[in-house]
Each structure stands twice: as C-alpha cells, then as structure tokens.
N, C-alpha and C positions, 0 to 999 in steps of 0.2 A: 326728367332724365330717365332713360330706359335702363333695363337690367344690364345690358351689355356695357353701357357707359359707366354705370355704377361699379361693375366688376373691374373694368379697366382702371378706374380711379383707385379702387381698393388695391389692385395689384401694384400700381405705381407707388402708392403710399407704403405698402409692405416692403417693396424693394428699397425704398428710401430708409425704412427702419433697419433693414438688414445692413445697409451701407453704414449707418450710424453706429450700430452695434459692433460691426467689424472694426471700424476705426477706434471705437472705445476699447475693444479687446487689444488692438495693436499698441495703444498708448497706455495700457494698464500698468500701474506702478507696483501692484501687489498681486499675489496669487488669488486672494479673496475677490478683488475687483475683477481680475481676469476671469475667474470662475463665474461671476455674476454676468459679465458681458457675454461669455460663451454660452451660458444657459439661455439668456435672452435671445442671442443670435440663433441658437438651435430652434427655439420656439417660433421665432419669426420666420425662419426658413421653412419650417413645417407649415405655417399658415400660408406662406407664399406658394408652396407646392399645392396645397389644397385649392387655393383660388385658381391657380393655373390649370389644375386638373378639371375643375368645374367649367372653366372657360373653354378648355379644349374639347370636353364632352359635348358642349353646345355648338362647337364649330366657330367660336369667337376668337380663338387663338390657335392658329395653324402653323405648323412647321413646314419648311420647304426642304426637300431633299437636295443635297449638293452632290454634284457629279464627282466621282472618286478621283478623276484626273485633277480637278481643282484642289482637292484636299492634298493630293500628292505634290502638286506644284507649290502650295504654301509650305508644306513640310520641308521640301527641298530648299525653298527660299530661306527659311529660318534656321535650318540646320547648317547651311553654308555660311550664314552670317556669324556663327559662333566661331 
C-alpha cells in the first residue's frame, strides 16, 4: 500500500469517526455525555482537517471549482422549494 492509499484510508476512517461522534452527540441524554461526544467530535474534525490538508498539499485530494451559475441554479431550486 502506498502513501496515497494509506492517507485515503485514514481520511475515510476519520470521517467515519466524525459521523459516529455526531450521532452520539445528537442522541446524548445528559450534558456530560453531550460534552464528551462534542469534545471527541472536535478532536476528530481537527484530525480530519490535518489529513485532508496533507493530502491536498501533495495533490492527492483536489477540489473542483463550480461555475457560479450552477450554484445560483441550485440556490434558486432550493429557495423555491420552501
């Protein structure tokens, strides 16, 4: 397994952790439990951001620019649905 695949796997695992912590926070029954999940989620989001940043620096995770007209069309679509 090369470095790129390893980082992709780490990023996927970290995103999964974020998802689990978010659900744990939503379902928390007490403030203490909520605080624990929120703290874990914040830490996990920070790790996810670090992994993403390193991948982006190496060109392994690129973003695509979206044409402003497409953004405007989606905005119009969802604002008219309300």
